[in-house]
N, C-alpha and C positions, 0 to 999 in steps of 0.2 A: 867948661870944656869947649874948645873951638868947634865951629859948625862942621868943619871938615872931618875932625876926629869923631864927632857924634854920628855923622853920616856913615863913616867907616865901621863904627861900632854897631849901628843899626843893621848894616848889611851883614855883618858877622852873625848877629843874633838871628836874623831871618834865615840865613844859610844853615845855621845850626838847627833851628826848628824844622826846616825843610828836610834835612838829613835825618833828624829824629823821627819825623813822620814816616819817611820811606823805610827806615831800618826797623821801626816798631812793627809796621805791617808785615814786612818780610820775616822778621823774627817770630811774630805771632803765627805765621804760616809754617815755620820750621820747628816750633816747639813740639817735642815728642818724636820728631823725625831725625834729628841730629842733636847731639849733646853740645852744651856750651863750650866744653873743653875742645871738642873736635872742630867746632865752628871757628873758634879763636885760632886754632892751628891752621885751618884752611885759609882764613883771611890773612894771617901773618905771612904765609908762604906766597900767596897770590900777590900781596902788596909788595913784598920784596922783589918778586920776579918782575912785576910791572914797573916798579921804580927803577930797577936796573936797566930794563929796556928803554925807558925814557931817558935816562942819563947817557946810555950808549948812543942813542939817536942824536943827542946834542953834540957828542964828540965821536963821530964814526971812526972806527979803526983803533980806538984807544980803550984800554982796560978801565973799568969803573973803579974809582978810588973808594976804599972802604969808608973813609971819612965822609965823602959826599953821600954815600948810601946811608950812612948813619944819620946824617943831617936830615935827609929827605924822609926817612922812615921813623926817626925818633927812637930807634933801637940801638943798644950798645953793640960794639964790634964783636964781642964774644957771642952774643945771640945771633948776629948776622952770619958768623962763621958756621954755627950749627944749622941755621936755615939753609945756607948755601950747600952744605954737605948733603942734606936731605933732598934738595932740588937736583943735585947731581946724581943721585941714585937712579937706578932703573925706574922709569916712570910707572910702568905697569905693576912692578913689584910694590912700589910705594903706595900706589893707588889702591891695590888690593888690601894691603895692610891697613890703610886709612879707612876703607869701607867697612872692614870687620870691626872697627872700633868706634863707629859713628855713635852708637848708643851703648849703654851697659848691656842691654839685652842682646845686641848683635855680637858683643864680645863673648858673652856666655854661650850662645849658640855655636860660635866658631870654636871655642874651647871644647864644648861637648862633642862637636863633630870630630875633632882631632882625637878625643878620648875614645870615641867609638870606632876609630879606624878609617876615617875619611868620609867623604860625601856619599860614596857608593854603599857604605855600610851603616850610616848613622841613623837612618829612619827606623824607628822601632826600638832604639836604644832606651833602656829603662834605668832610672836612678831613684833611690830612696830619698825621702825628705822628712822633715819634722823633728829630727834629733840634732843635738849639738855637733855630732860627728857623722851625720848622714852624708851620702854621696853627693847630693845636690848642694848642700850647704858648703861642703869642702870645695866643690867646683866653683861656686860663686865667690867664696873667700879668696881662692887662689887667682881668680880672674880679675875681680874688681875690688880688691881689698882696699879699705881706707876711704871708700866713697860714702859711707854712712847710709847705704841703701838696705832696706829690710828685705828679708827673704820672701815674705808674703807679698810685698809690692812687686817684686820681680816675677813671682809666680802668676800674679794677677795679670801683669802685662803680657807675659808669654801666652797665657790662656786667651787673652783678648785678641791677640794677633794670630791666634790659631797655630802657634808654634809647637805647643805641647798638649798632651791630654793628661788629666789628673785622675788618679784612683785614690779617693780619700780613705776608703776602707783599708787598703793595703799600704797607704802612704807612699805611692810611687808616682813618678812623672815620666811620661813617654814622649820622646822626641818624634814629631811627625813631619818635620821639614829638614832640608839639608842646608838651608841658609835663612837668616832672619830677614823678615820684611816688616817695617814699622807700620804698614798700612792695613786697614781693617777690611778692605774689600779688594777683589781682583782688579776692579776698574780704577781704583784710586791712584796707583802708581802712574798710569797713563795720564790721568788728569793732572797730577802734580808735575809730571814732566812737561806737559803742554803748557801749564801755567808759567813755569820757570822759563820755558822757551820764549813765551810771549814777553815776559819781563826783560829777558836778555835782548830780544829784538828791539824793543822800545828804547832801551838804554843805548844800543848801537846807533839808532837814529839820532838820539839826543847828542851822543858823542860826535857824530858826523856834523851835526848842525852847529855845534859849539865851536868848531874849529874856526879861528878868525879869518883864515885865508880861503875858506870854503865858500865859493860863490853859488854853487849848485846845491842849494839846500834840499834835503829830503822833505817830502810833504809830511807835516805833523800838526794835527789840529785836535782840539777837544771842544765839544759844545755841551753846555749844561745850563740848568736853571737853579737859582737859589730859592725859588718861590713855588715849589711843588707841594701841594697839600698831601699829607700822609694818607688820606683816604683815597687819593687818586693813584697811589703807588702801583698797584697791580695793573690797572688799566694802562698807565704810562709804560710799565715794563713791556706789556704785550705790544703796544704801539711801536716802541723802540726796536723790539725784536723783529717785528714784521718789516720795518724799514731796513734794518741791518741785513736781514736775509735777502732782501732785494738787491742790496749792494754786493753781497757775497756772490750771488748768482752772476751779477754783471762782471765782477772781478774775475771769476773763473773763466768766463767767456772771453774776457780781454787778455788774460794770461796765456790761455791755451795756444794761440797762434805763434807765440814766442818760444814755446818749448821745443827743444831738439828731440829727435826720436831716440837717439842713443846718448848715454852718459859718457862724459869725457873728463879728464883731469883738469882741464882749463875751465870747467863749468863753475858758476857761482850760484848761490842761493839768493833770491830776491822776491819780494812780494809785498802785500799789504796786510794789515791786521784789523780786526773788528772786535770791539768789546763794549759792554754796557757796564756802568759803574754807579754806585751810590755811596755817598759819604755822609752818614747820618751824624 
């Protein structure tokens, strides 16, 4: 194989491994919070939307040809038509429908809420379980039929997320929420939102810096060592935390003079991020 082709292949391999590393960690973070089916749907819609924006930017004022969009996305035109139709729907309505289907449990809670007469009346609604034609089993089958999920696994998950209360003696389940949350503590949703926000901000910086015509690069650095003794890990963490807290205080003091007193539509969000990482 010519040296040029080998170099190109090596670059492709490295890029593939880098993508796999990033996606694996992100997916590990998302398991149990969003189903694979809904994640695939979300990625497909976002990919098509961004591809269309990209092609439109290349030819301003012209409609994007379906053949070009198919070439960029790798999707057939029939699938692209379906995705486009969903994207043209009312955004809020589509997003609400999407959120209720993120996981099998969220779909069940949404169906249970409707069965009970809406969010105002659903808490305290009671269903029997344990029999082939019991109320809960019928609800599950009508909501997520064909997914091969057992009733007991659904019940355990709903109990773990404090969505229901179980009366084993009378074989009843009582709904104690008006919407499903996949998180096991009240603080975790905020932590997840902050984590994903940090990931989004870092990707925005990378996107800006990768633009070939961009001379004003955003500051982006990482410092690490490959030679940290595992016995020094806790002491190292404490030292890094102390250092980062000092930088955080300095950043707050530096940002404050730039902040306007009142919010306006022409305002933007800008700042810096701090985080510690380990990759064992």
